[in-house]
Biopython code that builds the backbone (N, CA, C, O; Angstrom):
import numpy as np
from Bio.PDB.StructureBuilder import StructureBuilder

atoms = [
    (1, "MET", "N", (0.833, -1.201, 0.096)),
    (1, "MET", "CA", (-0.236, 0.032, 0.087)),
    (1, "MET", "C", (1.016, 1.328, -0.191)),
    (1, "MET", "O", (1.109, 2.162, -1.092)),
    (2, "THR", "N", (1.802, 1.076, 0.908)),
    (2, "THR", "CA", (2.711, 2.472, 0.743)),
    (2, "THR", "C", (3.464, 2.577, -0.406)),
    (2, "THR", "O", (3.848, 3.691, -0.765)),
    (3, "THR", "N", (3.804, 1.323, -1.208)),
    (3, "THR", "CA", (4.385, 2.045, -2.650)),
    (3, "THR", "C", (3.651, 2.118, -3.598)),
    (3, "THR", "O", (4.091, 2.295, -4.734)),
    (4, "TYR", "N", (2.451, 2.002, -3.343)),
    (4, "TYR", "CA", (1.090, 2.619, -4.146)),
    (4, "TYR", "C", (1.140, 3.946, -4.302)),
    (4, "TYR", "O", (1.442, 4.597, -5.302)),
    (5, "LYS", "N", (0.723, 4.401, -2.911)),
    (5, "LYS", "CA", (0.801, 5.682, -2.242)),
    (5, "LYS", "C", (1.921, 6.709, -2.820)),
    (5, "LYS", "O", (1.656, 7.807, -3.310)),
    (6, "THR", "N", (3.285, 6.125, -2.666)),
    (6, "THR", "CA", (4.270, 6.966, -3.215)),
    (6, "THR", "C", (4.575, 7.092, -4.967)),
    (6, "THR", "O", (5.129, 8.007, -5.576)),
    (7, "VAL", "N", (4.032, 5.909, -5.445)),
    (7, "VAL", "CA", (4.240, 5.953, -6.918)),
    (7, "VAL", "C", (2.865, 7.140, -7.299)),
    (7, "VAL", "O", (2.983, 8.029, -8.142)),
    (8, "LEU", "N", (1.727, 6.923, -6.554)),
    (8, "LEU", "CA", (0.569, 8.139, -6.940)),
    (8, "LEU", "C", (0.995, 9.300, -6.629)),
    (8, "LEU", "O", (0.495, 10.139, -7.377)),
    (9, "VAL", "N", (1.687, 9.739, -5.872)),
    (9, "VAL", "CA", (2.212, 10.765, -5.370)),
    (9, "VAL", "C", (3.041, 11.632, -6.314)),
    (9, "VAL", "O", (2.977, 12.838, -6.553)),
    (10, "SER", "N", (4.116, 10.335, -6.946)),
    (10, "SER", "CA", (5.277, 11.058, -7.514)),
    (10, "SER", "C", (4.611, 11.491, -9.153)),
    (10, "SER", "O", (4.979, 12.415, -9.877)),
    (11, "LEU", "N", (3.537, 10.481, -9.403)),
    (11, "LEU", "CA", (2.847, 10.991, -10.689)),
    (11, "LEU", "C", (1.854, 12.184, -10.600)),
    (11, "LEU", "O", (1.444, 12.769, -11.603)),
    (12, "LEU", "N", (1.641, 12.375, -9.842)),
    (12, "LEU", "CA", (0.818, 13.945, -9.349)),
    (12, "LEU", "C", (1.581, 14.976, -9.476)),
    (12, "LEU", "O", (1.289, 15.938, -10.186)),
    (13, "LEU", "N", (3.041, 14.836, -8.538)),
    (13, "LEU", "CA", (3.972, 15.816, -8.701)),
    (13, "LEU", "C", (4.434, 16.126, -10.252)),
    (13, "LEU", "O", (4.525, 17.254, -10.737)),
    (14, "LEU", "N", (4.690, 14.952, -10.887)),
    (14, "LEU", "CA", (4.943, 15.184, -12.179)),
    (14, "LEU", "C", (4.218, 15.660, -13.159)),
    (14, "LEU", "O", (4.573, 16.254, -14.176)),
    (15, "LEU", "N", (2.779, 15.246, -12.646)),
    (15, "LEU", "CA", (1.912, 16.313, -13.914)),
    (15, "LEU", "C", (1.781, 17.453, -13.328)),
    (15, "LEU", "O", (1.615, 18.348, -14.158)),
    (16, "LEU", "N", (1.784, 17.880, -12.061)),
    (16, "LEU", "CA", (1.953, 19.300, -11.561)),
    (16, "LEU", "C", (2.697, 20.266, -11.913)),
    (16, "LEU", "O", (2.450, 21.466, -12.032)),
    (17, "THR", "N", (3.962, 19.457, -12.132)),
    (17, "THR", "CA", (5.093, 20.108, -12.850)),
    (17, "THR", "C", (5.154, 20.380, -14.224)),
    (17, "THR", "O", (5.560, 21.466, -14.637)),
    (18, "SER", "N", (4.782, 19.473, -14.967)),
    (18, "SER", "CA", (4.493, 19.864, -16.328)),
    (18, "SER", "C", (3.595, 21.052, -16.324)),
    (18, "SER", "O", (3.871, 22.086, -16.931)),
    (19, "CYS", "N", (2.499, 20.875, -15.615)),
    (19, "CYS", "CA", (1.655, 22.076, -15.953)),
    (19, "CYS", "C", (2.307, 23.600, -15.494)),
    (19, "CYS", "O", (2.463, 24.561, -16.247)),
    (20, "VAL", "N", (2.474, 23.564, -14.757)),
    (20, "VAL", "CA", (3.519, 24.573, -14.357)),
    (20, "VAL", "C", (4.316, 25.129, -15.284)),
    (20, "VAL", "O", (4.275, 26.332, -15.544)),
    (21, "THR", "N", (5.126, 24.270, -15.873)),
    (21, "THR", "CA", (6.368, 24.561, -17.089)),
    (21, "THR", "C", (5.674, 25.010, -18.359)),
    (21, "THR", "O", (6.319, 25.680, -19.166)),
    (22, "ASP", "N", (4.227, 24.649, -18.638)),
    (22, "ASP", "CA", (3.791, 25.135, -19.851)),
    (22, "ASP", "C", (3.266, 26.301, -19.826)),
    (22, "ASP", "O", (3.032, 26.822, -20.917)),
    (23, "ASN", "N", (2.986, 26.925, -18.775)),
    (23, "ASN", "CA", (2.569, 28.137, -18.448)),
    (23, "ASN", "C", (3.586, 29.131, -18.231)),
    (23, "ASN", "O", (3.237, 30.306, -18.122)),
    (24, "GLU", "N", (4.669, 28.843, -18.164)),
    (24, "GLU", "CA", (5.704, 30.073, -17.905)),
    (24, "GLU", "C", (6.174, 30.409, -19.378)),
    (24, "GLU", "O", (6.282, 29.712, -20.387)),
    (25, "ILE", "N", (6.457, 32.000, -19.062)),
    (25, "ILE", "CA", (6.616, 32.601, -20.496)),
    (25, "ILE", "C", (8.133, 33.039, -19.981)),
    (25, "ILE", "O", (8.473, 33.183, -18.806)),
    (26, "SER", "N", (9.008, 33.225, -21.243)),
    (26, "SER", "CA", (10.310, 33.614, -21.050)),
    (26, "SER", "C", (10.388, 34.989, -21.402)),
    (26, "SER", "O", (9.538, 35.584, -22.064)),
    (27, "GLN", "N", (11.333, 35.430, -20.982)),
    (27, "GLN", "CA", (11.852, 37.073, -20.870)),
    (27, "GLN", "C", (11.388, 37.321, -22.229)),
    (27, "GLN", "O", (10.414, 38.060, -22.374)),
    (28, "GLU", "N", (11.991, 36.770, -23.308)),
    (28, "GLU", "CA", (11.741, 37.264, -24.902)),
    (28, "GLU", "C", (10.542, 37.299, -25.127)),
    (28, "GLU", "O", (10.055, 38.170, -25.848)),
    (29, "GLU", "N", (9.792, 36.298, -24.516)),
    (29, "GLU", "CA", (8.473, 36.219, -25.132)),
    (29, "GLU", "C", (7.425, 37.456, -24.029)),
    (29, "GLU", "O", (6.515, 38.142, -24.494)),
    (30, "LEU", "N", (7.709, 37.465, -23.068)),
    (30, "LEU", "CA", (7.414, 38.666, -22.024)),
    (30, "LEU", "C", (7.594, 40.077, -23.150)),
    (30, "LEU", "O", (6.691, 40.573, -23.823)),
    (31, "GLU", "N", (8.917, 40.471, -23.099)),
    (31, "GLU", "CA", (9.133, 41.348, -24.137)),
    (31, "GLU", "C", (8.574, 41.583, -25.498)),
    (31, "GLU", "O", (8.244, 42.698, -25.903)),
    (32, "LYS", "N", (8.480, 40.433, -26.215)),
    (32, "LYS", "CA", (7.743, 40.614, -27.273)),
    (32, "LYS", "C", (5.932, 41.047, -27.135)),
    (32, "LYS", "O", (5.334, 41.866, -27.833)),
    (33, "GLN", "N", (5.460, 40.338, -26.193)),
    (33, "GLN", "CA", (4.023, 40.567, -25.846)),
    (33, "GLN", "C", (3.882, 42.126, -25.139)),
    (33, "GLN", "O", (2.778, 42.667, -25.179)),
    (34, "ASN", "N", (4.803, 42.685, -24.624)),
    (34, "ASN", "CA", (4.747, 44.303, -23.930)),
    (34, "ASN", "C", (5.031, 45.118, -25.080)),
    (34, "ASN", "O", (4.697, 46.287, -24.885)),
    (35, "LYS", "N", (5.678, 44.839, -26.539)),
    (35, "LYS", "CA", (5.958, 45.432, -27.543)),
    (35, "LYS", "C", (4.747, 45.666, -28.305)),
    (35, "LYS", "O", (4.443, 46.758, -28.786)),
    (36, "VAL", "N", (4.009, 44.509, -28.407)),
    (36, "VAL", "CA", (2.808, 44.238, -29.381)),
    (36, "VAL", "C", (1.818, 45.053, -28.326)),
    (36, "VAL", "O", (1.275, 46.059, -28.782)),
    (37, "SER", "N", (1.592, 44.753, -27.186)),
    (37, "SER", "CA", (0.743, 45.562, -26.581)),
    (37, "SER", "C", (0.776, 47.045, -26.490)),
    (37, "SER", "O", (-0.197, 47.795, -26.416)),
    (38, "GLU", "N", (1.961, 47.341, -26.506)),
    (38, "GLU", "CA", (2.293, 49.190, -26.662)),
    (38, "GLU", "C", (1.674, 49.493, -28.052)),
    (38, "GLU", "O", (0.903, 50.412, -28.327)),
    (39, "ILE", "N", (2.228, 48.424, -28.964)),
    (39, "ILE", "CA", (1.443, 49.157, -30.456)),
    (39, "ILE", "C", (0.353, 48.923, -30.644)),
    (39, "ILE", "O", (-0.018, 49.806, -31.418)),
    (40, "ILE", "N", (-0.698, 48.091, -30.377)),
    (40, "ILE", "CA", (-2.176, 47.719, -30.021)),
    (40, "ILE", "C", (-2.695, 48.968, -29.421)),
    (40, "ILE", "O", (-3.526, 49.728, -29.918)),
    (41, "SER", "N", (-2.057, 49.079, -28.221)),
    (41, "SER", "CA", (-2.931, 50.603, -27.443)),
    (41, "SER", "C", (-2.659, 51.701, -28.006)),
    (41, "SER", "O", (-3.477, 52.612, -27.872)),
    (42, "ALA", "N", (-1.485, 51.924, -28.764)),
    (42, "ALA", "CA", (-1.159, 53.101, -29.309)),
    (42, "ALA", "C", (-1.960, 53.180, -30.473)),
    (42, "ALA", "O", (-2.214, 54.332, -30.825)),
    (43, "VAL", "N", (-2.474, 52.173, -31.238)),
    (43, "VAL", "CA", (-3.677, 52.160, -32.617)),
    (43, "VAL", "C", (-4.757, 52.533, -32.039)),
    (43, "VAL", "O", (-5.188, 53.674, -32.214)),
    (44, "LEU", "N", (-5.417, 51.588, -31.207)),
    (44, "LEU", "CA", (-6.645, 51.840, -30.473)),
    (44, "LEU", "C", (-6.603, 53.273, -30.028)),
    (44, "LEU", "O", (-7.464, 53.966, -30.569)),
    (45, "PHE", "N", (-5.950, 53.787, -29.322)),
    (45, "PHE", "CA", (-5.916, 54.816, -29.067)),
    (45, "PHE", "C", (-6.131, 56.205, -29.919)),
    (45, "PHE", "O", (-7.049, 56.992, -29.689)),
    (46, "ASP", "N", (-5.218, 56.365, -30.854)),
    (46, "ASP", "CA", (-5.059, 56.759, -31.922)),
    (46, "ASP", "C", (-6.657, 56.880, -32.687)),
    (46, "ASP", "O", (-7.185, 57.954, -32.978)),
    (47, "ASN", "N", (-7.129, 55.818, -32.872)),
    (47, "ASN", "CA", (-8.274, 55.800, -33.521)),
    (47, "ASN", "C", (-9.910, 55.985, -32.988)),
    (47, "ASN", "O", (-10.942, 55.953, -33.658)),
    (48, "ASP", "N", (-9.690, 56.219, -31.299)),
    (48, "ASP", "CA", (-10.794, 56.545, -30.707)),
    (48, "ASP", "C", (-11.209, 55.098, -30.303)),
    (48, "ASP", "O", (-12.419, 55.036, -30.088)),
    (49, "LEU", "N", (-10.802, 54.366, -30.202)),
    (49, "LEU", "CA", (-11.218, 52.482, -30.116)),
    (49, "LEU", "C", (-10.536, 52.126, -29.089)),
    (49, "LEU", "O", (-10.209, 50.940, -29.084)),
    (50, "ASP", "N", (-10.090, 52.988, -27.894)),
    (50, "ASP", "CA", (-9.236, 52.175, -26.786)),
    (50, "ASP", "C", (-10.356, 51.728, -25.870)),
    (50, "ASP", "O", (-9.940, 50.775, -25.211)),
    (51, "SER", "N", (-11.520, 52.005, -25.581)),
    (51, "SER", "CA", (-12.497, 51.738, -24.901)),
    (51, "SER", "C", (-13.434, 50.936, -25.265)),
    (51, "SER", "O", (-14.227, 50.401, -24.490)),
    (52, "LEU", "N", (-13.395, 50.759, -26.840)),
    (52, "LEU", "CA", (-14.237, 49.817, -27.426)),
    (52, "LEU", "C", (-13.563, 48.890, -28.172)),
    (52, "LEU", "O", (-13.898, 48.780, -29.352)),
    (53, "ALA", "N", (-12.622, 48.149, -27.712)),
    (53, "ALA", "CA", (-11.829, 46.627, -28.084)),
    (53, "ALA", "C", (-11.085, 46.422, -27.263)),
    (53, "ALA", "O", (-10.393, 47.279, -26.714)),
    (54, "SER", "N", (-11.094, 44.935, -26.966)),
    (54, "SER", "CA", (-9.970, 44.368, -26.356)),
    (54, "SER", "C", (-9.166, 43.170, -26.908)),
    (54, "SER", "O", (-9.639, 42.382, -27.727)),
    (55, "TYR", "N", (-8.211, 43.108, -26.522)),
    (55, "TYR", "CA", (-7.494, 42.071, -27.259)),
    (55, "TYR", "C", (-6.455, 41.201, -26.384)),
    (55, "TYR", "O", (-6.095, 41.708, -25.321)),
    (56, "ASN", "N", (-5.896, 39.826, -26.765)),
    (56, "ASN", "CA", (-5.316, 39.137, -26.491)),
    (56, "ASN", "C", (-3.824, 38.813, -27.155)),
    (56, "ASN", "O", (-3.799, 38.517, -28.350)),
    (57, "ILE", "N", (-2.862, 38.854, -26.570)),
    (57, "ILE", "CA", (-1.574, 38.557, -27.282)),
    (57, "ILE", "C", (-1.194, 37.057, -27.139)),
    (57, "ILE", "O", (-1.249, 36.561, -26.014)),
    (58, "ARG", "N", (-0.912, 36.500, -27.923)),
    (58, "ARG", "CA", (-0.466, 35.092, -28.002)),
    (58, "ARG", "C", (1.249, 35.256, -27.659)),
    (58, "ARG", "O", (1.944, 36.262, -27.802)),
    (59, "ARG", "N", (1.582, 34.119, -27.242)),
    (59, "ARG", "CA", (3.158, 33.958, -27.021)),
    (59, "ARG", "C", (3.970, 34.340, -28.604)),
    (59, "ARG", "O", (4.741, 35.286, -28.762)),
    (60, "SER", "N", (3.705, 33.690, -29.298)),
    (60, "SER", "CA", (4.042, 34.079, -30.525)),
    (60, "SER", "C", (4.117, 35.345, -31.432)),
    (60, "SER", "O", (4.799, 35.522, -32.442)),
    (61, "GLY", "N", (2.943, 36.456, -30.600)),
    (61, "GLY", "CA", (3.030, 37.636, -31.232)),
    (61, "GLY", "C", (1.502, 37.943, -31.783)),
    (61, "GLY", "O", (1.009, 39.059, -31.947)),
    (62, "PHE", "N", (0.906, 36.716, -32.014)),
    (62, "PHE", "CA", (-0.319, 36.892, -32.419)),
    (62, "PHE", "C", (-1.288, 37.336, -32.001)),
    (62, "PHE", "O", (-1.529, 36.819, -30.911)),
    (63, "VAL", "N", (-2.319, 38.347, -32.405)),
    (63, "VAL", "CA", (-3.441, 38.954, -31.551)),
    (63, "VAL", "C", (-4.665, 38.733, -32.181)),
    (63, "VAL", "O", (-4.857, 38.680, -33.396)),
    (64, "VAL", "N", (-5.495, 38.603, -31.271)),
    (64, "VAL", "CA", (-7.089, 38.384, -31.107)),
    (64, "VAL", "C", (-7.597, 39.575, -30.815)),
    (64, "VAL", "O", (-7.439, 39.926, -29.645)),
    (65, "ILE", "N", (-8.205, 40.363, -31.579)),
    (65, "ILE", "CA", (-8.959, 41.760, -31.207)),
    (65, "ILE", "C", (-10.485, 41.609, -31.438)),
    (65, "ILE", "O", (-11.007, 41.179, -32.467)),
    (66, "ILE", "N", (-11.154, 42.055, -30.250)),
    (66, "ILE", "CA", (-12.534, 41.639, -30.228)),
    (66, "ILE", "C", (-13.022, 43.429, -30.022)),
    (66, "ILE", "O", (-12.699, 44.183, -29.104)),
    (67, "PHE", "N", (-13.886, 43.717, -31.224)),
    (67, "PHE", "CA", (-14.481, 45.140, -30.977)),
    (67, "PHE", "C", (-15.796, 45.048, -30.705)),
    (67, "PHE", "O", (-16.402, 44.074, -31.152)),
    (68, "ASP", "N", (-16.502, 46.047, -29.913)),
    (68, "ASP", "CA", (-17.604, 46.218, -29.376)),
    (68, "ASP", "C", (-18.499, 46.421, -30.743)),
    (68, "ASP", "O", (-18.036, 47.020, -31.713)),
    (69, "GLU", "N", (-19.737, 45.900, -30.727)),
    (69, "GLU", "CA", (-20.728, 45.991, -31.706)),
    (69, "GLU", "C", (-20.781, 47.217, -32.458)),
    (69, "GLU", "O", (-20.695, 47.314, -33.682)),
    (70, "SER", "N", (-20.961, 48.333, -31.452)),
    (70, "SER", "CA", (-20.890, 49.756, -31.943)),
    (70, "SER", "C", (-19.962, 50.481, -32.865)),
    (70, "SER", "O", (-20.179, 51.578, -33.379)),
    (71, "VAL", "N", (-18.800, 49.659, -33.023)),
    (71, "VAL", "CA", (-17.570, 49.986, -34.022)),
    (71, "VAL", "C", (-17.968, 49.898, -35.270)),
    (71, "VAL", "O", (-18.446, 48.824, -35.635)),
    (72, "ALA", "N", (-17.868, 50.960, -36.172)),
    (72, "ALA", "CA", (-18.130, 51.044, -37.669)),
    (72, "ALA", "C", (-17.618, 49.981, -38.246)),
    (72, "ALA", "O", (-16.859, 49.360, -37.502)),
    (73, "ASP", "N", (-17.760, 49.519, -39.357)),
    (73, "ASP", "CA", (-16.881, 48.790, -40.170)),
    (73, "ASP", "C", (-15.527, 49.194, -40.649)),
    (73, "ASP", "O", (-14.492, 48.528, -40.675)),
    (74, "GLU", "N", (-15.767, 50.526, -41.054)),
    (74, "GLU", "CA", (-14.864, 51.454, -41.834)),
    (74, "GLU", "C", (-13.559, 51.274, -40.456)),
    (74, "GLU", "O", (-12.447, 50.836, -40.754)),
    (75, "LYS", "N", (-13.861, 51.630, -39.145)),
    (75, "LYS", "CA", (-12.955, 52.007, -38.023)),
    (75, "LYS", "C", (-12.235, 50.483, -38.105)),
    (75, "LYS", "O", (-11.020, 50.329, -38.220)),
    (76, "TYR", "N", (-13.171, 49.439, -38.028)),
    (76, "TYR", "CA", (-11.990, 48.290, -37.272)),
    (76, "TYR", "C", (-11.309, 47.653, -38.541)),
    (76, "TYR", "O", (-10.459, 46.764, -38.490)),
    (77, "ARG", "N", (-11.781, 48.205, -39.629)),
    (77, "ARG", "CA", (-10.625, 47.391, -40.768)),
    (77, "ARG", "C", (-9.350, 48.428, -40.983)),
    (77, "ARG", "O", (-8.255, 48.101, -41.442)),
    (78, "LYS", "N", (-9.751, 49.794, -40.532)),
    (78, "LYS", "CA", (-8.466, 50.558, -40.769)),
    (78, "LYS", "C", (-7.425, 50.120, -39.530)),
    (78, "LYS", "O", (-6.202, 50.173, -39.661)),
    (79, "VAL", "N", (-8.095, 49.681, -38.312)),
    (79, "VAL", "CA", (-7.351, 49.181, -36.980)),
    (79, "VAL", "C", (-6.443, 48.028, -37.406)),
    (79, "VAL", "O", (-5.212, 48.003, -37.380)),
    (80, "VAL", "N", (-7.424, 46.936, -37.862)),
    (80, "VAL", "CA", (-6.602, 45.693, -38.532)),
    (80, "VAL", "C", (-5.689, 45.824, -39.449)),
    (80, "VAL", "O", (-4.783, 44.992, -39.420)),
    (81, "ASP", "N", (-5.655, 46.820, -40.449)),
    (81, "ASP", "CA", (-5.131, 46.620, -41.605)),
    (81, "ASP", "C", (-3.864, 47.459, -40.964)),
    (81, "ASP", "O", (-2.792, 47.101, -41.452)),
    (82, "LEU", "N", (-3.745, 48.678, -39.802)),
    (82, "LEU", "CA", (-2.525, 49.033, -39.302)),
    (82, "LEU", "C", (-2.010, 47.981, -38.715)),
    (82, "LEU", "O", (-0.891, 47.626, -39.084)),
    (83, "LEU", "N", (-2.689, 47.242, -37.680)),
    (83, "LEU", "CA", (-1.902, 46.136, -36.922)),
    (83, "LEU", "C", (-1.278, 45.243, -37.597)),
    (83, "LEU", "O", (-0.129, 45.006, -37.223)),
    (84, "ARG", "N", (-1.753, 44.564, -38.644)),
    (84, "ARG", "CA", (-1.135, 44.009, -39.962)),
    (84, "ARG", "C", (0.100, 44.293, -40.514)),
    (84, "ARG", "O", (0.927, 43.435, -40.826)),
    (85, "SER", "N", (0.241, 45.551, -40.645)),
    (85, "SER", "CA", (0.874, 46.045, -41.401)),
    (85, "SER", "C", (2.347, 46.529, -40.555)),
    (85, "SER", "O", (3.270, 47.201, -41.017)),
    (86, "ASN", "N", (2.209, 45.905, -39.079)),
    (86, "ASN", "CA", (3.093, 46.122, -38.364)),
    (86, "ASN", "C", (4.052, 44.897, -38.303)),
    (86, "ASN", "O", (3.570, 43.783, -38.099)),
    (87, "ALA", "N", (5.570, 45.084, -38.494)),
    (87, "ALA", "CA", (6.094, 43.837, -38.721)),
    (87, "ALA", "C", (6.473, 42.869, -37.351)),
    (87, "ALA", "O", (6.909, 41.719, -37.383)),
    (88, "VAL", "N", (6.134, 43.795, -36.002)),
    (88, "VAL", "CA", (6.336, 43.346, -34.909)),
    (88, "VAL", "C", (5.377, 41.843, -34.590)),
    (88, "VAL", "O", (5.621, 40.737, -34.108)),
    (89, "ILE", "N", (4.179, 42.540, -35.166)),
    (89, "ILE", "CA", (2.891, 41.783, -34.659)),
    (89, "ILE", "C", (2.920, 40.452, -35.800)),
    (89, "ILE", "O", (3.218, 40.656, -36.977)),
    (90, "LYS", "N", (2.579, 39.119, -35.294)),
    (90, "LYS", "CA", (2.668, 37.869, -36.586)),
    (90, "LYS", "C", (1.457, 38.098, -37.368)),
    (90, "LYS", "O", (1.394, 38.092, -38.597)),
    (91, "GLY", "N", (0.389, 38.324, -36.452)),
    (91, "GLY", "CA", (-1.002, 38.055, -37.477)),
    (91, "GLY", "C", (-1.817, 38.708, -36.450)),
    (91, "GLY", "O", (-1.460, 38.890, -35.286)),
    (92, "VAL", "N", (-3.134, 39.108, -37.055)),
    (92, "VAL", "CA", (-4.165, 39.441, -36.497)),
    (92, "VAL", "C", (-5.544, 38.989, -37.088)),
    (92, "VAL", "O", (-5.940, 39.085, -38.250)),
    (93, "ARG", "N", (-6.342, 38.330, -35.685)),
    (93, "ARG", "CA", (-7.588, 38.038, -35.909)),
    (93, "ARG", "C", (-8.504, 38.942, -35.532)),
    (93, "ARG", "O", (-7.919, 39.783, -34.850)),
    (94, "ALA", "N", (-10.007, 39.275, -35.662)),
    (94, "ALA", "CA", (-10.685, 40.353, -35.271)),
    (94, "ALA", "C", (-12.187, 39.507, -35.400)),
    (94, "ALA", "O", (-12.602, 38.901, -36.388)),
    (95, "LYS", "N", (-12.756, 39.651, -34.256)),
    (95, "LYS", "CA", (-13.917, 39.780, -34.042)),
    (95, "LYS", "C", (-14.962, 40.625, -33.563)),
    (95, "LYS", "O", (-14.552, 41.606, -32.942)),
    (96, "GLN", "N", (-16.271, 40.509, -33.686)),
    (96, "GLN", "CA", (-17.140, 41.494, -33.432)),
    (96, "GLN", "C", (-18.559, 40.654, -33.271)),
    (96, "GLN", "O", (-18.921, 40.021, -34.262)),
    (97, "ASN", "N", (-19.237, 40.619, -32.297)),
    (97, "ASN", "CA", (-20.452, 40.296, -31.894)),
    (97, "ASN", "C", (-20.184, 38.651, -32.362)),
    (97, "ASN", "O", (-20.879, 38.147, -33.244)),
    (98, "GLY", "N", (-19.401, 38.098, -31.859)),
    (98, "GLY", "CA", (-18.890, 36.721, -31.602)),
    (98, "GLY", "C", (-18.640, 36.225, -33.226)),
    (98, "GLY", "O", (-18.602, 35.005, -33.389)),
    (99, "VAL", "N", (-18.494, 36.960, -34.254)),
    (99, "VAL", "CA", (-18.595, 36.425, -35.324)),
    (99, "VAL", "C", (-16.888, 37.057, -36.042)),
    (99, "VAL", "O", (-16.665, 38.255, -35.865)),
    (100, "GLU", "N", (-15.889, 36.283, -36.740)),
    (100, "GLU", "CA", (-14.631, 36.746, -37.302)),
    (100, "GLU", "C", (-14.974, 37.705, -38.759)),
    (100, "GLU", "O", (-15.549, 37.387, -39.801)),
    (101, "ILE", "N", (-14.334, 39.029, -38.305)),
    (101, "ILE", "CA", (-14.584, 39.867, -39.393)),
    (101, "ILE", "C", (-13.120, 39.931, -39.850)),
    (101, "ILE", "O", (-12.353, 39.113, -39.341)),
    (102, "CYS", "N", (-12.592, 40.891, -40.839)),
    (102, "CYS", "CA", (-11.262, 40.677, -41.167)),
    (102, "CYS", "C", (-10.625, 39.634, -41.171)),
    (102, "CYS", "O", (-9.551, 39.540, -40.576)),
    (103, "GLY", "N", (-11.167, 38.650, -41.844)),
    (103, "GLY", "CA", (-10.345, 37.456, -42.064)),
    (103, "GLY", "C", (-8.963, 37.432, -42.225)),
    (103, "GLY", "O", (-8.440, 38.544, -42.302)),
    (104, "LEU", "N", (-8.233, 36.465, -42.296)),
    (104, "LEU", "CA", (-6.973, 36.582, -42.491)),
    (104, "LEU", "C", (-6.805, 36.657, -44.200)),
    (104, "LEU", "O", (-7.604, 36.142, -44.982)),
    (105, "PRO", "N", (-5.587, 37.414, -44.585)),
    (105, "PRO", "CA", (-5.337, 37.573, -45.988)),
    (105, "PRO", "C", (-4.738, 36.269, -46.471)),
    (105, "PRO", "O", (-4.425, 36.135, -47.654)),
]
sb = StructureBuilder()
sb.init_structure("model")
sb.init_model(0)
sb.init_chain("A")
sb.init_seg("    ")
for serial, (resi, resn, name, xyz) in enumerate(atoms, 1):
    if name == "N":
        sb.init_residue(resn, " ", resi, " ")
    sb.init_atom(name, np.array(xyz, "f"), 0.0, 1.0, " ", f" {name:<3s}", serial, name[0])
structure = sb.get_structure()
């Protein structure tokens, strides 16, 4: 019975350790995400959309941005085009009302 518990605890520790490792972010990835965040924030602010959009930056620098339903087609397309033209950002997907807009080129 003691050996069984030891093996079980060892397996649980191994699983927990691998979960923690998967969630860690390197310094380089953190710097990349911070740079991408600065770019997105500036573009949204410059286009008066800073309070009408939210975004998530993936480790790779890829961005998912969600626009409020009140944002006009012309405005979100302009923002997405600006973000996609920036070499630091690996790619942009945009959504509005749960539907993908501005599909990948």
